[in-house]
C-alpha positions in Angstrom: 27.3 24.8 -21.2 29.5 27.9 -22.1 33.7 27.5 -22.4 36.3 29.7 -24.1 37.7 26.3 -25.9 35.9 24.5 -28.7 32.3 23.4 -28.0 31.2 19.8 -27.8 29.8 17.6 -30.2 26.0 18.3 -30.3 23.2 19.6 -33.1 23.1 23.2 -33.5 20.7 24.0 -36.6 20.5 28.2 -37.5 17.8 30.3 -38.1 17.6 33.3 -40.1 14.4 35.4 -39.6 12.9 37.2 -42.3 10.5 39.8 -42.6 9.5 40.4 -46.4 7.9 43.9 -45.8 11.7 44.7 -45.6 13.6 46.2 -48.7 16.7 44.2 -49.9 18.7 45.3 -47.0 16.9 42.3 -45.2 17.7 39.5 -47.5 19.9 36.4 -46.0 23.3 36.0 -47.5 23.0 33.1 -50.2 22.8 29.5 -49.1 23.2 30.3 -45.2 20.2 27.9 -44.9 21.6 25.3 -47.4 18.8 25.6 -49.7 21.1 24.9 -52.6 21.9 20.9 -51.5 25.5 21.8 -51.2 27.9 23.4 -49.1 28.0 26.2 -51.6 29.5 29.5 -50.5 31.2 28.3 -47.2 34.5 27.8 -46.2 35.4 24.1 -44.4 37.8 22.1 -42.7 39.0 19.1 -41.2 41.5 17.9 -39.1 43.5 16.5 -35.6 44.5 17.6 -32.7 48.5 17.2 -31.3 48.3 14.5 -28.9 47.5 14.2 -26.1 47.8 18.0 -25.6 45.4 21.1 -25.9 43.3 21.8 -28.6 46.1 23.0 -31.2 46.1 21.4 -35.0 49.0 18.6 -36.1 47.1 18.5 -39.2 44.3 20.1 -41.6 42.9 20.2 -44.5 41.2 23.7 -45.8 38.3 23.7 -48.6 37.9 26.3 -50.8 34.3 28.0 -51.2 35.1 29.3 -54.3 36.0 25.7 -55.4 35.2 22.5 -56.7 35.2 19.4 -54.4 37.7 18.3 -53.5 39.6 21.3 -52.9 36.9 23.2 -52.5 33.1 23.5 -51.3 31.1 23.9 -54.9 28.6 21.9 -55.3 30.0 19.4 -52.4 27.5 17.5 -50.4 30.2 16.0 -47.8 33.6 16.4 -47.2 35.4 13.5 -45.8 37.6 13.1 -42.3 40.7 14.0 -42.4 42.1 10.3 -42.7 39.9 8.3 -45.5 39.4 6.3 -43.1 37.2 8.0 -41.0 34.5 8.2 -42.7 32.7 11.2 -43.6 33.3 15.1 -41.9 30.9 17.5 -43.0 27.5 16.2 -44.8 24.1 18.5 -45.9 21.1 16.7 -45.2 18.0 17.5 -47.1 16.0 14.5 -46.2 15.3 14.1 -42.3 15.8 11.0 -40.0 16.0 9.5 -36.6 19.0 10.1 -35.0 20.4 7.1 -33.8 21.8 7.8 -29.9 19.2 11.2 -29.3 16.1 9.8 -31.4 15.5 13.5 -32.7 14.9 14.4 -36.4 17.5 15.5 -38.3 16.2 18.4 -39.6 13.8 20.2 -36.8 10.8 21.2 -37.0 10.2 24.0 -34.2 7.2 25.4 -33.0 5.7 25.2 -36.5 8.9 26.2 -38.6 10.0 23.2 -40.5 13.8 23.9 -41.5 13.7 21.8 -44.7 17.9 21.6 -44.7 20.8 21.4 -41.9 24.3 20.4 -42.1 26.3 17.5 -40.0 29.4 18.0 -38.5 31.6 14.9 -37.4 30.7 11.1 -37.0 31.6 8.5 -34.3 34.4 8.1 -35.8 37.7 7.9 -33.3 40.4 6.4 -36.0 42.4 9.7 -36.0 46.1 10.3 -35.4 48.3 11.5 -33.4 44.9 13.1 -31.5 41.0 13.6 -31.7 39.6 14.9 -35.2 38.0 18.1 -35.5 35.7 19.3 -38.3 34.3 23.2 -38.8 32.1 25.3 -41.5 32.7 28.6 -42.3 30.2 31.8 -43.9 31.6 35.2 -44.7 28.7 37.2 -44.2 28.4 41.2 -45.9 25.8 42.4 -43.9 23.9 44.8 -46.0 24.0 48.6 -45.5 20.7 50.0 -44.4 18.7 50.7 -42.2 16.2 48.3 -39.6 16.8 44.8 -38.1 19.1 42.7 -39.1 19.4 39.1 -37.4 19.8 35.6 -37.9 18.7 32.5 -36.5 20.3 29.0 -35.9 18.8 25.6 -34.6 21.6 23.1 -33.1 21.7 19.8 -32.2 24.4 17.3 -30.9 25.4 13.3 -29.8 28.8 13.8 -27.6 30.3 10.8 -26.1 31.7 11.5 -22.4 35.7 10.8 -22.2 35.9 11.8 -18.0 38.8 14.1 -19.4 39.2 17.4 -17.8 36.0 19.7 -19.5 39.0 21.7 -22.0 40.0 18.3 -23.9 36.1 16.7 -23.5 34.4 16.3 -27.0 32.1 19.3 -27.8 30.5 21.9 -30.3 30.1 25.2 -30.8 29.0 28.4 -32.7 30.8 31.7 -33.2 30.4 35.0 -34.7 33.6 37.3 -35.2 34.9 40.3 -36.9 38.4 41.6 -37.5 37.9 43.1 -34.3 37.7 39.6 -32.7 34.8 37.2 -31.2 31.4 38.5 -31.2 31.3 37.1 -27.3 27.4 37.3 -26.5 26.7 35.4 -29.8 29.1 32.6 -29.5 28.8 29.3 -27.5 30.6 26.3 -26.9 28.7 23.1 -25.7 30.5 20.2 -24.1 30.0 17.7 -21.2 31.3 19.2 -18.1 33.6 16.9 -15.5 35.0 17.2 -12.1 38.7 16.0 -11.4 37.9 14.0 -14.9 34.4 12.7 -13.3 31.2 13.8 -15.4 29.7 16.3 -13.6 26.0 14.9 -14.4 23.6 16.9 -12.8 25.1 20.0 -14.3 25.3 18.2 -17.3 21.3 17.3 -17.4 20.6 20.9 -16.0 22.2 22.3 -19.5 19.8 19.9 -21.1 22.3 16.7 -22.3 20.3 13.4 -21.8 22.5 10.1 -21.9 21.5 7.6 -24.5 20.2 4.0 -24.1 22.3 3.0 -27.0 25.8 2.2 -26.9 29.0 3.6 -28.3 30.3 1.4 -31.2 33.6 2.3 -29.7 33.9 1.3 -26.0 32.4 -2.7 -25.5 30.9 -3.6 -22.0 28.7 -1.5 -19.1 31.1 1.5 -19.8 29.7 1.4 -23.5 26.5 3.5 -22.3 28.5 6.6 -22.0 26.8 8.4 -24.8 24.9 12.3 -24.3 22.9 13.4 -26.4 21.3 17.5 -26.7 17.8 17.7 -28.4 17.1 20.7 -30.9 17.6 24.2 -29.6 16.9 27.6 -31.1 19.0 30.7 -31.2 19.2 34.0 -32.8 21.7 37.1 -32.5 21.4 40.7 -33.8 24.1 41.9 -36.8 22.3 45.2 -36.9 25.1 46.8 -35.6 27.1 45.3 -37.9 25.5 47.2 -41.6 28.1 47.4 -44.1 30.5 45.3 -42.4 32.1 41.7 -42.9 31.3 39.0 -39.9 32.3 35.2 -40.1 29.8 32.5 -38.7 31.3 29.4 -37.8 30.1 25.7 -36.8 32.3 23.4 -35.3 32.3 19.5 -33.8 35.4 18.2 -32.4 36.4 14.8 -31.1 38.3 14.3 -27.4 41.9 16.0 -27.8 43.4 12.7 -27.0 41.2 11.0 -29.2 39.1 7.9 -28.4 35.7 9.9 -27.7 33.5 10.9 -30.5 31.6 14.5 -31.1 28.9 15.5 -33.7 26.2 18.1 -33.8 23.7 19.3 -36.5 22.9 22.8 -37.2 20.4 24.4 -39.3 19.8 28.1 -40.0 16.6 30.0 -40.7 16.6 31.9 -44.0 14.8 35.0 -42.5 17.0 37.9 -41.5 14.3 40.5 -40.7 14.4 40.6 -37.3 13.0 38.4 -34.4 10.2 36.2 -35.5 7.6 34.2 -33.1 6.8 31.0 -33.9 3.2 29.2 -32.9 -0.3 28.9 -34.7 -1.4 32.0 -36.1 -5.4 30.6 -35.3 -5.6 29.0 -31.9 -8.9 27.8 -30.2 -10.4 29.3 -27.1 -9.6 28.1 -23.9 -7.1 26.1 -25.7 -3.0 25.6 -24.4 -0.7 26.6 -27.4 2.7 27.5 -27.6 4.7 30.5 -28.6 8.7 30.9 -28.8 11.3 33.5 -30.4 14.8 32.0 -30.4 17.3 32.1 -27.6 19.4 34.8 -26.8 22.8 35.0 -25.3 22.4 36.2 -21.8 19.2 38.0 -23.3 16.2 38.7 -20.6 13.2 38.3 -22.3 9.0 39.6 -21.6 5.9 39.2 -23.7 2.4 40.6 -23.6 -0.4 38.4 -24.3 -4.3 39.8 -26.0 -6.7 40.6 -23.2 -8.7 37.8 -21.2 -5.3 35.4 -22.1 -3.4 34.2 -19.3 0.0 33.1 -19.6 0.3 29.7 -18.6 4.1 28.8 -18.5 7.3 30.1 -19.6 7.0 33.7 -18.9 10.5 35.3 -18.7 11.6 32.3 -20.8 11.8 32.4 -24.9 9.0 30.0 -24.8 5.3 30.4 -23.2 2.3 28.2 -22.9 -0.7 30.6 -23.1 -4.6 29.6 -22.3 -6.5 31.0 -24.9 -9.2 34.1 -24.2 -12.5 34.7 -26.4 -10.5 38.1 -28.3 -8.2 38.1 -30.8 -4.9 40.0 -30.9 -1.0 40.8 -30.6 1.2 38.4 -28.9 4.3 40.8 -28.4 8.2 39.4 -27.5 11.1 41.0 -26.9 14.7 39.9 -26.2 17.6 42.0 -24.9 21.3 41.7 -23.9 24.1 43.3 -24.1 24.4 43.6 -28.1 21.0 43.3 -29.0 17.2 44.6 -28.2 14.9 43.2 -30.4 11.3 42.7 -30.6 8.2 41.0 -32.4 5.1 40.8 -33.2 2.4 38.0 -33.8 -1.5 38.8 -34.6 -3.0 35.9 -33.4 -7.0 35.2 -34.2 -9.4 32.8 -31.8 -11.6 30.1 -32.7 -14.7 28.3 -30.4 -13.5 25.1 -29.1 -14.3 21.9 -30.5 -17.9 20.7 -29.6 -18.2 16.9 -30.0 -22.0 16.8 -30.4 -24.1 14.3 -29.6 -24.6 10.2 -31.0 -27.9 9.1 -31.0 -28.6 5.0 -32.4 -28.7 3.2 -29.2 -30.0 -0.6 -30.8 -30.7 -3.9 -30.0 -29.6 -6.8 -32.6 -29.1 -10.1 -33.0 -26.2 -11.8 -33.7 -25.5 -12.6 -37.2 -27.1 -10.6 -40.0 -27.9 -6.9 -38.7 -27.8 -3.6 -39.3 -27.8 -0.6 -37.2 -27.0 3.2 -38.2 -25.5 5.8 -35.5 -25.9 9.2 -36.0 -23.7 12.9 -34.8 -25.5 15.7 -34.4 -24.4 19.2 -32.6 -21.2 19.1 -33.9 -18.5 21.6 -33.8 -15.6 20.5 -35.5 -14.5 18.2 -38.1 -14.6 13.8 -37.4 -11.4 13.2 -37.4 -12.2 8.9 -37.1 -14.9 6.4 -35.2 -13.8 4.4 -32.6 -15.2 1.2 -31.3 -14.5 -1.2 -28.3 -16.0 -4.7 -27.1 -14.7 -4.6 -23.9 -16.8 -1.9 -22.4 -14.5 0.7 -23.0 -11.4 -0.8 -21.6 -9.9 -0.8 -25.5 -10.9 1.0 -28.5 -10.2 0.4 -32.1 -10.0 3.0 -34.8 -12.6 3.0 -37.6 -12.1 5.0 -40.9 -15.1 7.4 -41.5 -15.6 10.8 -41.5 -19.1 11.2 -41.9 -22.1 12.2 -39.5 -23.8 8.9 -39.7 -22.1 5.1 -39.1 -24.1 2.0 -40.6 -22.3 -1.2 -38.3 -23.4 -4.4 -39.9 -23.4 -7.8 -38.3 -22.3 -7.7 -35.4 -21.6 -10.7 -32.9 -20.5 -8.8 -29.8 -22.6 -6.2 -27.9 -19.8 -2.9 -29.3 -19.4 0.6 -27.8 -19.1 3.8 -30.5 -18.2 7.4 -30.2 -16.8 9.8 -33.0 -13.6 11.5 -32.3 -13.9 15.3 -32.8 -11.7 18.2 -33.7 -12.1 22.1 -35.3 -9.1 23.0 -36.8 -5.8 21.7 -36.0 -5.4 24.6 -33.2 -8.2 23.3 -30.7 -7.9 20.1 -28.8 -9.7 17.1 -30.0 -13.1 15.7 -28.2 -15.2 12.7 -28.2 -18.7 12.5 -28.1 -21.1 10.0 -26.0 -21.3 6.6 -26.6 -23.9 5.1 -28.6 -24.6 0.9 -27.1 -25.6 -1.4 -29.8 -26.3 -4.4 -27.5 -26.3 -8.1 -29.2 -28.4 -10.4 -28.3 -26.8 -14.4 -29.1 -29.2 -16.5 -30.9 -31.7 -18.3 -29.5 -31.9 -21.9 -28.0 -34.8 -23.8 -27.6 -33.2 -26.4 -25.1 -34.7 -30.0 -24.1 -37.0 -30.8 -21.3 -36.2 -33.2 -18.3 -37.5 -35.6 -18.6 -38.1 -36.4 -22.3 -40.9 -39.3 -21.3 -43.1 -39.6 -18.5 -45.5 -41.9 -17.4 -48.0 -40.5 -15.2 -51.3 -42.7 -14.1 -54.2 -41.5 -13.0 -54.8 -38.8 -10.1 -50.8 -38.4 -10.2 -49.8 -35.3 -7.8 -45.9 -36.8 -7.5 -42.8 -36.1 -10.1 -45.7 -34.8 -12.5 -43.3 -31.6 -13.3 -41.2 -30.5 -17.0 -37.9 -28.8 -16.3 -37.0 -26.8 -19.6 -32.4 -27.5 -19.6 -29.8 -25.4 -21.7 -32.0 -23.1 -23.1 -30.8 -19.6 -24.0 -33.7 -16.9 -23.7 -36.4 -16.5 -21.6 -39.4 -19.2 -22.1 -42.5 -16.9 -23.4 -45.0 -20.2 -23.4 -45.6 -23.9 -22.6 -47.2 -26.0 -26.2 -49.3 -29.0 -25.8 -50.1 -31.4 -28.5 -52.1 -35.0 -29.1 -50.9 -35.5 -32.4 -47.6 -33.7 -33.1 -49.0 -32.0 -35.5 -51.6 -29.6 -34.4 -49.6 -27.0 -30.9 -51.7 -25.5 -28.7 -50.6 -23.0 -25.8 -51.2 -23.5 -22.7 -53.5 -21.4 -20.7 -53.2 -19.8 -18.8 -49.4 -18.7 -20.3 -46.8 -20.3 -18.3 -43.5 -17.9 -18.8 -41.8 -20.2 -16.2 -38.7 -23.0 -17.0 -41.3 -26.1 -15.6 -44.4 -26.9 -15.9 -46.1 -29.3 -13.6 -48.6 -31.8 -15.8 -51.8 -32.0 -14.3 -55.5 -33.4 -15.0 -54.4 -35.6 -18.2 -56.7 -38.4 -19.7 -54.5 -39.8 -22.7 -51.4 -39.9 -23.6 -50.1 -35.8 -24.7 -46.9 -33.8 -25.5 -45.3 -31.0 -24.4 -42.8 -28.5 -25.7 -41.5 -24.6 -24.5 -41.4 -22.3 -27.0 -38.2 -20.0 -26.0 -37.0 -16.6 -27.4 -33.6 -14.6 -26.1 -33.9 -11.0 -26.5 -35.3 -9.6 -30.0 -34.1 -12.7 -31.3 -36.4 -15.0 -33.7 -38.1 -17.9 -31.4 -36.9 -21.4 -31.0 -38.9 -24.3 -30.1 -37.2 -26.7 -27.1 -36.9 -30.4 -28.0 -40.4 -32.8 -27.2 -41.1 -34.5 -24.2 -43.8 -37.6 -24.4 -46.1 -37.9 -21.5 -47.4 -41.4 -21.2 -51.1 -42.1 -19.9 -51.4 -44.8 -17.6 -55.4 -45.4 -16.5 -54.1 -47.1 -13.2 -54.9 -44.7 -9.9 -52.0 -43.1 -8.5 -51.4 -44.5 -5.1 -52.5 -42.6 -2.6 -50.8 -41.9 1.2 -50.3 -39.7 4.3 -47.9 -40.3 7.0 -47.8 -38.8 10.6 -45.6 -37.4 12.0 -43.7 -36.4 9.2 -40.7 -35.6 12.0 -39.9 -36.3 15.6 -37.2 -35.8 17.7 -36.2 -38.6 20.0 -33.0 -38.8 23.0 -30.1 -41.1 22.0 -31.4 -45.2 22.6 -34.9 -44.4 22.6 -37.3 -45.2 19.6 -39.7 -43.2 17.2 -42.8 -44.5 16.0 -43.8 -44.1 11.7 -47.4 -44.7 10.8 -49.0 -44.6 7.1 -52.5 -44.3 6.3 -52.7 -46.0 3.0 -56.1 -45.6 0.8 -54.6 -46.3 -2.5 -51.8 -48.9 -3.0 -51.1 -52.6 -3.5 -47.3 -52.5 -1.3 -44.9 -50.9 -0.1 -40.7 -50.9 1.0 -38.7 -49.1 3.2 -35.0 -47.6 1.9 -33.5 -48.5 5.2 -33.6 -52.2 6.5 -33.0 -51.1 9.9 -36.9 -50.2 10.5 -38.8 -52.8 12.5 -42.2 -53.2 10.5 -44.5 -56.6 11.6 -45.9 -56.4 8.1 -44.8 -57.8 4.9 -44.7 -55.4 2.8 -48.0 -56.3 1.0 -51.6 -54.0 1.2 -54.3 -56.9 1.5 -56.8 -54.8 2.5 -57.5 -50.7 2.0 -57.5 -48.6 3.8 -54.5 -49.4 5.6 -52.3 -48.7 8.4 -48.5 -49.0 8.4 -46.6 -48.9 11.8 -43.2 -49.1 12.1 -41.0 -48.6 14.7 -37.3 -47.1 14.7 -34.0 -46.7 17.1 -31.3 -44.7 15.4 -28.5 -43.4 16.7 -28.3 -40.1 14.9 -30.4 -38.2 13.3 -31.7 -40.6 10.3 -34.5 -39.9 7.3 -37.0 -43.2 6.1 -38.6 -43.0 3.0 -41.7 -45.0 2.3 -42.3 -45.9 -0.9 -45.8 -47.5 -2.4 -47.0 -49.0 -5.5 -50.5 -49.6 -6.8 -50.8 -52.9 -9.3 -49.9 -51.6 -12.8 -49.2 -48.3 -12.7 -45.7 -47.8 -12.9 -45.1 -44.7 -10.8 -44.2 -45.0 -7.1 -45.6 -42.7 -4.0 -42.6 -41.9 -2.0 -42.6 -39.5 1.6 -39.8 -38.6 4.0 -39.8 -39.4 8.1 -37.0 -37.5 9.6 -35.8 -38.1 12.8 -34.0 -36.2 15.1 -31.7 -37.7 17.4 -29.9 -35.7 20.4 -26.8 -36.7 21.1 -26.0 -38.3 24.3 -25.8 -36.7 27.3 -22.3 -36.8 28.7 -21.8 -35.9 32.4 -18.3 -35.1 34.2 -18.5 -35.2 37.8 -15.1 -34.9 38.5 -12.6 -37.6 39.9 -13.1 -39.4 43.2 -11.2 -37.7 45.9 -10.8 -37.6 50.1 -11.3 -34.9 52.3 -11.6 -34.1 56.3 -14.0 -33.9 58.1 -15.7 -30.5 58.1 -13.6 -29.4 54.7 -16.1 -28.1 52.4 -16.0 -30.1 48.8 -16.6 -28.5 45.7 -18.7 -30.6 43.4 -18.6 -29.6 39.6 -21.0 -31.3 36.7 -19.6 -30.5 33.2 -21.6 -31.3 29.9 -20.8 -31.6 26.4 -24.5 -29.9 25.7 -24.1 -26.2 26.8 -27.4 -26.1 26.3 -28.5 -28.7 29.4 -29.7 -26.7 32.4 -31.3 -28.6 35.2 -28.9 -30.7 37.3 -30.2 -32.9 40.0 -27.4 -34.5 42.8 -28.5 -37.8 45.0 -27.8 -38.0 47.8 -28.8 -34.2 48.5 -27.6 -34.3 52.1 -24.7 -32.1 53.0 -25.3 -30.2 49.4 -25.7 -26.6 50.1 -28.2 -27.1 46.6 -29.1 -30.0 45.0 -30.1 -28.4 41.8 -27.0 -26.5 40.3 -24.3 -28.0 38.5 -21.8 -27.3 41.3 -23.0 -27.4 44.7 -21.0 -27.5 47.9 -20.6 -30.0 50.5 -19.8 -30.2 53.9 -19.0 -33.6 55.7 -19.9 -34.0 60.0 -19.2 -36.6 61.8 -22.6 -38.2 61.1 -21.3 -39.0 57.7 -19.9 -42.6 57.4 -16.4 -42.7 55.5 -17.5 -43.0 52.3 -20.2 -41.0 50.4 -20.7 -41.5 46.5 -22.9 -38.6 44.7 -24.5 -39.3 41.7 -25.4 -36.7 39.3 -28.2 -36.4 36.7 -28.4 -33.6 33.7 -31.3 -33.4 31.6 -32.3 -31.3 28.3 -35.2 -30.0 28.4 -37.9 -30.6 26.5 -37.0 -33.2 25.0 -36.5 -35.0 28.7 -32.8 -36.2 27.5 -30.0 -36.9 30.5 -26.8 -38.2 31.4 -25.7 -39.7 34.7 -22.4 -39.8 36.8 -20.8 -40.3 40.4 -18.3 -38.9 41.9 -16.4 -41.2 45.0 -15.8 -39.7 48.3 -13.6 -41.0 51.1 -14.0 -39.2 54.7 -11.1 -39.2 57.2 -12.2 -38.3 60.3 -8.4 -36.6 61.0 -7.1 -33.2 60.3 -5.4 -32.0 57.3 -2.7 -34.9 56.0 -0.1 -35.8 53.7 0.4 -39.2 53.6 3.0 -41.0 52.2 3.0 -44.8 51.1 6.1 -46.7 53.7 7.0 -48.8 50.0 6.5 -49.0 46.5 7.1 -51.5 43.7 8.2 -50.1 40.5 7.6 -53.0 38.3 4.8 -52.0 35.9 2.8 -54.9 37.0 -0.1 -51.7 37.7 0.3 -52.3 41.3 2.6 -49.6 44.0 4.4 -48.6 40.8 4.6 -44.9 41.8 5.5 -43.3 45.3 3.0 -40.6 45.6 1.5 -38.4 47.9 -2.0 -39.2 49.3 -3.1 -35.6 50.4 -6.5 -35.0 52.4 -7.3 -32.1 53.0 -4.2 -30.0 51.1 -5.9 -27.6 49.0 -1.8 -26.8 47.1 1.0 -28.8 47.2 4.2 -26.9 47.2 6.2 -29.8 47.1 7.1 -33.4 47.5 10.8 -34.4 47.0 12.5 -37.6 47.2 16.6 -37.7 47.8 19.0 -41.0 47.9 21.0 -41.4 51.5 23.6 -39.7 50.0 21.0 -36.0 49.9 21.0 -36.0 46.1 17.9 -34.8 44.9 16.2 -37.7 42.7 12.6 -36.1 42.0 10.3 -33.2 42.9 6.6 -32.3 41.9 4.4 -29.4 43.2 1.5 -31.5 41.2 -0.9 -33.3 43.0 -1.6 -36.8 41.7 1.6 -36.9 40.7 4.6 -39.2 42.1 7.7 -41.3 41.6 8.6 -43.7 39.6 12.1 -44.8 40.6 14.2 -43.7 37.6 16.2 -40.5 37.2 17.3 -39.4 33.9 16.1 -42.9 32.3 17.7 -44.8 34.7 16.3 -47.4 37.4 17.3 -46.4 41.0 18.7 -49.1 43.1 16.2 -51.1 45.9 16.8 -49.5 49.4 15.4 -46.4 51.3 15.0 -43.3 50.3 13.9 -40.3 52.2 11.2 -37.8 51.1 10.3 -34.6 52.1 6.5 -32.6 51.4 4.7 -29.2 52.2 1.9 -28.3 51.3 -1.4 -25.8 52.3 -4.7 -27.4 53.4 -8.0 -26.0 53.1 -8.0 -23.5 56.0 -4.8 -21.6 54.6 -2.3 -23.9 57.2 1.0 -25.3 56.3 1.3 -29.2 56.3 5.0 -30.3 56.6 6.1 -33.8 56.7 9.2 -36.1 56.1 10.2 -39.3 56.4 11.2 -42.5 54.7 10.3 -45.0 51.9 11.5 -48.5 50.8 11.4 -49.2 47.1 11.2 -52.9 46.5 12.4 -54.3 43.1 
């Protein structure tokens, strides 16, 4: 931000542009860029302001450029703040480091130009009296006579602590150029943190390039300490061509706030080039790559650029920094900057090269973990190999390999790994990576063990003869057998499964499996021994092996035995007239079972000295009981249609039969309608049978229907005894021919409502809010709708007896 007052603390490096094709009239002033590592030829001063006033010096120490320190700047590397306790106020830097607040380099490199030196004005010290510290350096430039452009370029960066003062009293940094006639306004600037009514204008500060530091101020505690703002390196140029043969003065300053208490410091660096505007950027770029070119900024300037044919300005056109996408032709980049006191231009010839070609990797391989060796080769690349990288997590993360050759040999891998090469053509082209090569690592083969490890087998045995390979790693190549554990023979035909069925043996024998995992050496499993018994294995057949029965019925289990000496059942609920002994062959076993739920029954048969048992299983499925509901007993009047409804627990039941069928519109459905006339007795009982096909399982239920030979009516008992004996404890209306009860209400003799319901079947228990009502006479009123839709109203009295 520009202001007529002193500038806020920030870093301002100066750059001098020199074109060595010019004569000595283009030479820069001696040590203008601090290349002598000291303040030689520079004047300097430090001081303090008057308390709580404008930027007026209270006290000041001046250092002459012709004298040695402590009175002058000759060979002086640093100068103190005005008070000895204030630290260093001016310091020449010859080695770059990171600024602790802004994290930028203290000596800049801007678009490939390395300044090598800078000067630091100011510090974080605020220990001044009466007002804030200020510091400055000045160079008196004798601009050489002659012709051609004569320019100077500097860079600056700064760190300012916000004091929330009026803008004119805030910490600042400045660069001023003046002659005997006065300040050259177009080449002079001031930088500070702007405020409105004593409050920092953060939006404007950010717009002006300031950033809030995450480091607290050393002079303030608490959350208010985070008030330090920084501005990174920026280049500025100015034109002195119009002042050839004259003397001009260049002044850099850094000033704390006027009332003290808030610091400012700034860095300045100057180019030792004075021959005119210089374009910074790489002289060789990569085709289709994005490159940056810049010129130092010029106050209030208009900028224009041209690029070679086939190139494109991607961003920054109209500013002093552009990004361009290079074409395939070399050519000139030109820049022009004009303002009220300068018209500068520069040309940079830039060559192009073809882009990086990563090339192709070959060498995919499969190896066994442990001792292994693989070679990966890169071909077809155009560019240098920067490094190789590897990944053991399928490319999620990569590790660097320090190898810049076109071949990579990897050894003794223990996990599957991806590899690729990182390639770049020069420094001007973008980095590219190759395809990935996969080295698959197989884990070592494990032969495993065979279950069971010891297996007895009888003559003709066809059950429990399977060997199972367990805990192996790899694929089975084949199974082998041996009679002496020395000579092993492959089974024929080859068996590559994890199981082997032992059949047709006539003597004791051993088996093992041959296993191989990928390319790793094969391994053999542990051995399983088969002991042969020269006794026939039991032979039998069962029928039926499965059956379905209704709940409460029985099933028959049958077996024919051709070889065997005795048998057992796994369930003691089996009814078998035999005693488990088989006295004559062939034999037949007949047994009965009546389970309450689905059950499996295992028949086991043994034959003399054969240690193995023949088994088979009967599966008996039990259809759960069919639970039927025909509804609650009910009462109707003559000629009142009655809807019957059978509900079953099994939704698959579809066959129904009601009996007797008299009065029913259809006895073979779940919900017939009964119509009772005068031919019937006063009571009829309907029974429904629900049958599940095709098994014939069924369930039954009944409903009792009382028939009143009156019209629709609501009967209320004349008395009730709520004494919890289970008899007449509740007073409820008896509805006959009534389909809807509108209300049933009980009142005491004073007309107080004690009970009310509209639900048929509900009634009063003689209590109100938990309090038993006394014996006596009570009044009821009730109203309902009969099956013809007519209202039936009744009222009367009833007696409560306790």
